[in-house]
SEMIDREN-386764 format. One record per residue (C-alpha): x, y, z. Coordinates in steps of 0.25 Angstrom, whole numbers, plus 5000, padded with zeros to 4 digits. Each point is the difference from the previous one (the first is absolute). Layout:
! SEMIDREN-386764
XYZ ...
This chain:
! SEMIDREN-386764
478950545371 500650135002 500449965012 500749894999 500750084988 500550085011 500749895009 501450025003 500449864996 499450034985 500850135001 501249955005 499949874989 500050134989 501050075006 501049875000 499649994985 500350124995 501450005007 500449874995 499750044985 500750145002 501149925006 500249894988 499950134989 501250065006 500749885000 499749974986 500550144996 501349995008 500249864994 499850074989 501150115000 501049905006 499649914987 500250114989 501150085007 498950125001 500950134999 501149944997 500450034985 501349994993 500250124989 500449924986 501550044995 500450074988 500549884993 499850054985 501349994991 500649915009 500449864998 499149895003 500949945009 500350125008 498550035000 499749865007 500950035010 499550135003 498749945004 500449885007 500650115009 498750065002 499249895002 499250004986 499749894990 500350034986 499649954988 500850004987 499150014985 500950014989 499550114990 500350014984 501350014998 500650174997 501449994996 500050145003 500149955016 501249905007 499649875002 499349955012 499650155003 498950025009 499050114990 498849995010 499549985012 498549985006 499750055011 500950144996 501250035008 499550095013 498749925002 499849955014 499649845000 500049915012 501249905003 499949884990 499250104990 500749924985 500550114991 500149964987 501150044992 499950024983 501649954995 500550044987 500449854995 501449954995 499549994987 498850004990 498949915002 500249854992 499049984988 499549904995 500449964986 499150014990 499549884991 500550054987 500849854995 499549994985 499450134997 500450114989 501350075004 499450144998 498949975010 500849925010 501150125000 498850085005 499549925011 501349995005 500150155002 498850025006 500249925011 501450065003 501149904993 501150074991 500249924987 501849964999 500449934988 499249954989 500549854996 499449944987 499949864998 499449924989 498649955002 498849974992 499350115009 500650124994 500050125008 499549925011 500550035016 500649865002 500750015013 500350125011 501250005007 500650055013 501450005004 500249904989 499149915006 498549964993 498850065008 498649945000 498850094999 499650045014 501550005005 500250135010 500950104995 500450135005 499550114995 500650064989 501049884997 500749984988 499549874993 500649944986 499049954991 500049914989 499350014986 499749914989 500850054987 499249884991 500249874996 501349954994 500149944986 500449874994 500549945014 500449844997 499049905007 500749915010 499949854997 499149955015 499949854991 500349915012 499750085011 498949995009 498850085002 500550115011 501549994993 499550054988 499050115006 501250055007 500950024987 499050054991 499850105011 501350025000 500250024987 498950115000 498949914992 498649955005 499649865003 498849984990 499249875001 500649885006 499349874996 500349885008 499849854993 499249955012 499350125001 500450035016 500950135004 501149945005 501350085000 500849914999 499749934988 501250014990 499850104986 500049914986 499650124991 500050155001 499650084989 500650124995 501249915000 501350035005 500850104992 498950064996 500150165001 498750075007 499750125007 499950025015 498749965007 499749884989 499349895005 500549864999 499349874998 500449885008 499649845000 500449925011 499949855005 500649925009 500949934991 501050054992 500250054987 500749904994 499049915002 498950094994 500750014986 498649974994 499450115006 501150104997 499949964988 498450044997 500350125007 501050044991 499049984987 499250095007 501050115007 501149984990 499449994988 501250014989 499550094987 501050014990 500450124996 501049984992 500050044985 500549954987 501350054994 499750114990 500649984986 500550124993 500049994985 500850104992 498950064987 500850074989 498850054992 500250154994 499150095007 498550054992 499750144999 498650024998 499450134998 498850045006 498749984992 499550134994 498750014998 499550014986 499650154996 498650024995 499950024986 500050144994 499650054987 501050074993 499950094989 500949964989 500850094993 499650014985 501449984991 500250044985 499849894989 501349984993 499750024985 500549904992 500449984982 498749944996 500149874993 499249974988 498849925003 498849964994 498950025009 498650025001 499750145001 499450075012 499650155001 501050085006 499550035012 499949885005 501749994998 500250035014 499549945013 500050055014 501149915010 499249925010 500650015013 500149885007 500449995017 500549895005 499249955014 500849915011 499449885002 499450005014 500649945011 501450004992 501150005012 501249984990 501050125001 499550114990 501150024988 501050115000 499150084989 498550005004 499750114989 499049964989 500350044987 499050044991 499649914988 500750064986 499250054990 499849924988 500850064987 499350084990 499849944986 500250074988 498949964990 500749994985 498750034987 500549964987 
C-alpha cells in the first residue's frame, strides 16, 4: 500500500492539485485588489464651513460620493452651511466612498399646530408657546364659550390642528368673549328646514327640537311654527324649536292656533285703575299709654281744726273725755286694669276731722 502512495503518478496528480489551488487563491486576491482599488485611497477634503453647493462640487471633483443630512437649525450659522463631515477631513478613503455632510438648514424645521381649539385660552397659550409658536394679536369674538380659543389664524387665514408651520411663526388667536345679550330672534316660518338652520346659525342661535308632521327628517319640509317667536329677544346660543311639514303654514292654521294656546298663552297683567280720594280729617294724637303707678301709702298731714262759735243746742250729755275723735285715714286704691289717663293731681287727701261739739249743761 505504501508502495502505491509513492507512485510517480500519484505524486504528479498531487502536485497539479496544489498548483491549481494556489493559482485560484492568487487570482482571487488580484481580483479583489482590482475591484476594491486596493492601495488607491483619496483624502477627504476639508469642506467644513463651506456652503453645501461648494462642498458638493469639491466632492464630485475628487470622485467621492456624498450624502446631505440637515441638522437642527442654528441661527449662529449661515443657512446651508456645512457644519460637520464624516469621515473627518484628512481621512483617506477609497474612491467612491460616501461622505456624509451635516448642513445647517435654511430656517427652523416646521412644527405641527397642536389641537387647542375650544380649550381654555390660558392652557392653549401655554401649549402653543411650548411647541415654539408666538402669539401675536388676540381677537375677542362673541361666543357662548367664554375665554375659549375658537380659531388660530396664520397670515390672516384659519389653520387647522396638525398643520405644519415654521417654528417661531407668529399666529393670531380668536378668543370667545361671552354670549351677546338681547338678540332679536329671526323669522324662519315659511323657510325650509335647511334654510332655517343656516339663518339660525348666522344669527348666533342654535337649532333645538325639529318636529316633522309626518315623522320624517326631510330637510325640504317647510317651517310652519317656531318657538320662541320672531322678534323676541334672547341671549346668544339659545335654542329655537321648529315645527315642519310638507304643507304650507296657511294650510295649518288650526295646528298653529293649537300651538299658540300652548306656547303663546296670554296672561292679563293689566291692573285696574287706581282711584285716589281725598279724605279730610283732623289728625288725632293719642298720648302713649302710661302704666298705672303702683299704689303707695302716704302719711296724711295733720290739720288744725277750725274753732267755730258754739251754738246753743240741746243734746244728751256726754263725758268730756269722749268729745273728740281721732281722724280716720282713708287711701284711695285705683281699680285693677284701669288704663285711663291718670288725673292731673293724684295726691290723696286725708279725711277731714269732725268738728268739736260743746256740751252746755243747764
